[in-house]
C-alpha positions in Angstrom: 0.0 0.0 0.0 1.2 3.5 -0.8 2.2 5.8 2.1 3.5 5.4 5.6 1.2 4.8 8.5 0.9 3.4 12.0 -1.5 0.6 12.7 -4.0 3.0 14.4 -4.1 5.5 11.5 -5.4 5.4 8.0 -2.7 5.2 5.3 -1.3 8.6 4.2 -2.0 8.9 0.5 0.5 10.6 -1.8 -0.5 13.8 -3.6 0.0 15.1 -7.1 -0.4 18.9 -7.1 -0.9 20.5 -10.5 -1.1 24.1 -11.5 -4.3 24.8 -13.6 -5.2 28.0 -15.4 -7.3 26.7 -18.3 -4.5 27.3 -20.9 -3.6 24.4 -23.2 -0.3 24.1 -21.3 -2.0 23.7 -18.0 -4.5 21.2 -19.4 -1.6 19.1 -20.7 -0.1 19.3 -17.2 -3.4 18.3 -15.7 -3.7 15.2 -17.9 -0.1 14.2 -17.1 -0.9 14.8 -13.4 -3.9 12.4 -13.6 -1.7 9.8 -15.2 0.9 10.2 -12.4 -1.8 10.1 -9.7 -3.2 6.9 -11.1 0.2 5.3 -11.5 1.1 6.0 -7.8 -2.4 5.7 -6.3 -2.2 9.3 -5.2 -4.9 12.0 -4.8 -5.0 14.8 -7.3 -4.8 18.4 -6.1 -5.5 20.9 -9.0 -4.6 24.4 -7.9 -5.7 27.7 -9.5 -4.0 30.8 -8.0 -5.4 34.2 -8.5 -4.6 37.8 -7.5 -6.8 40.9 -7.2 -6.7 43.3 -10.1 -3.6 45.4 -9.8 -2.0 42.8 -7.5 -1.9 42.7 -3.7 -0.3 46.2 -3.5 -2.9 47.8 -5.7 -5.7 46.1 -3.7 -4.2 47.4 -0.4 -4.2 50.9 -1.8 -7.8 50.8 -2.9 -9.7 47.8 -1.4 -13.0 46.9 -2.9 -14.5 43.8 -1.3 -17.3 43.3 -3.9 -14.7 43.3 -6.7 -12.5 40.9 -4.7 -15.4 38.5 -4.3 -16.2 38.7 -8.0 -12.6 38.0 -9.0 -12.5 35.0 -6.5 -15.8 33.7 -7.9 -14.4 34.0 -11.4 -11.3 32.1 -10.4 -13.4 29.3 -8.9 -15.5 29.1 -12.1 -12.3 29.1 -14.2 -11.0 26.1 -12.3 -14.4 24.3 -12.6 -14.4 25.0 -16.4 -10.8 23.8 -16.8 -11.6 20.5 -15.0 -14.8 20.1 -17.1 -12.8 20.7 -20.3 -10.0 18.3 -19.2 -12.3 15.5 -18.2 -15.2 16.1 -20.6 -17.7 16.0 -17.8 -16.5 12.7 -16.5 -14.9 12.0 -13.1 -11.2 11.2 -13.4 -11.6 8.1 -11.3 -9.3 9.1 -8.5 -9.6 11.3 -5.4 -9.5 14.9 -6.4 -9.4 18.0 -4.2 -9.4 21.2 -6.2 -8.1 24.4 -4.5 -8.4 28.0 -5.5 -5.7 30.1 -3.7 -5.3 33.8 -3.5 -1.7 34.6 -4.4 1.0 34.4 -7.0 1.0 31.1 -8.9 4.5 29.9 -8.1 4.5 30.5 -4.4 0.9 29.1 -4.1 1.9 25.8 -5.8 5.1 25.5 -3.7 3.2 26.1 -0.5 0.5 23.6 -1.5 3.0 20.9 -2.5 4.7 21.0 0.9 5.1 17.4 1.7 8.3 15.6 0.7 6.3 12.8 -1.0 4.3 15.2 -3.1 4.8 15.6 -6.9 4.3 19.0 -8.3 3.3 19.1 -12.0 3.5 22.3 -13.9 3.0 23.1 -17.6 4.2 25.9 -19.8 1.8 28.5 -21.1 2.1 31.6 -23.2 4.7 32.5 -25.7 8.1 34.1 -25.3 6.7 37.6 -24.8 4.3 36.5 -22.1 7.0 34.5 -20.3 9.3 37.5 -20.6 6.8 39.8 -18.9 6.0 37.5 -16.0 8.2 35.3 -13.8 8.4 31.7 -15.0 6.2 29.6 -12.7 8.1 26.5 -13.9 11.5 28.0 -13.0 10.2 29.2 -9.6 8.8 25.8 -8.7 11.9 23.9 -9.7 14.0 26.2 -7.6 11.8 26.5 -4.5 9.8 23.3 -4.2 10.7 20.8 -1.4 9.3 17.9 -3.5 9.8 16.5 -7.0 8.7 18.8 -9.8 7.6 17.5 -13.2 7.6 20.2 -16.0 5.3 19.2 -18.9 6.4 20.8 -22.2 4.0 22.9 -24.3 1.6 20.8 -26.5 2.3 21.0 -30.2 -1.3 22.3 -30.7 -0.4 25.3 -28.5 2.6 26.1 -30.7 0.6 25.8 -33.9 -2.1 28.1 -32.5 0.4 30.7 -31.4 2.0 30.6 -34.9 -1.4 31.0 -36.5 -2.3 33.9 -34.2 1.0 35.6 -35.1 0.4 35.1 -38.9 -3.1 36.6 -38.5 -1.9 39.5 -36.4 0.8 40.4 -38.9 -1.6 39.9 -41.9 0.5 37.1 -43.3 -1.0 34.3 -45.5 -2.6 31.6 -43.4 -2.5 28.6 -45.8 -0.9 25.2 -45.2 2.7 25.3 -44.2 5.1 25.2 -47.2 6.7 22.0 -45.9 3.3 20.3 -46.0 2.6 21.5 -49.5 6.0 20.2 -50.7 5.4 16.8 -48.9 2.1 16.3 -50.8 3.4 17.4 -54.2 
């Protein structure tokens, strides 16, 4: 049986903590986390971190409790939507304990995955520009976590969609890739 326990206690189950935002990268990480949780008979802990508009400093300067409640509710809905999308309305078949945490994503994930036997699963989301503007959650977690960290690479579909978006934004032709046309011909 997985976990360490005394005779008078129930077994301690391992946990797979995964960062979820709803992006394709986080959904790929969620699917990998489910596979790891099934493989190790662990519980799944999907975590969505959120911050008030303007960050914590901005909120302290001008607090607005109704806005804060609306943002928290939106974060909870975003996590429910991401789980619904990932599992197509089906239960994943393992214990799942979703968490919505107020705070920066990296620190929230590291604080949640605080047991040595935990596995923290993170995905990559956003392109180079987005990653350049924000701290890398993956880098933060691999540096600070006290447990194993599994970094799931960006899905190919995400790369293809970002390329398509750039081509549309810059008004470039959006036909089949030249290498595909040559391969057919």
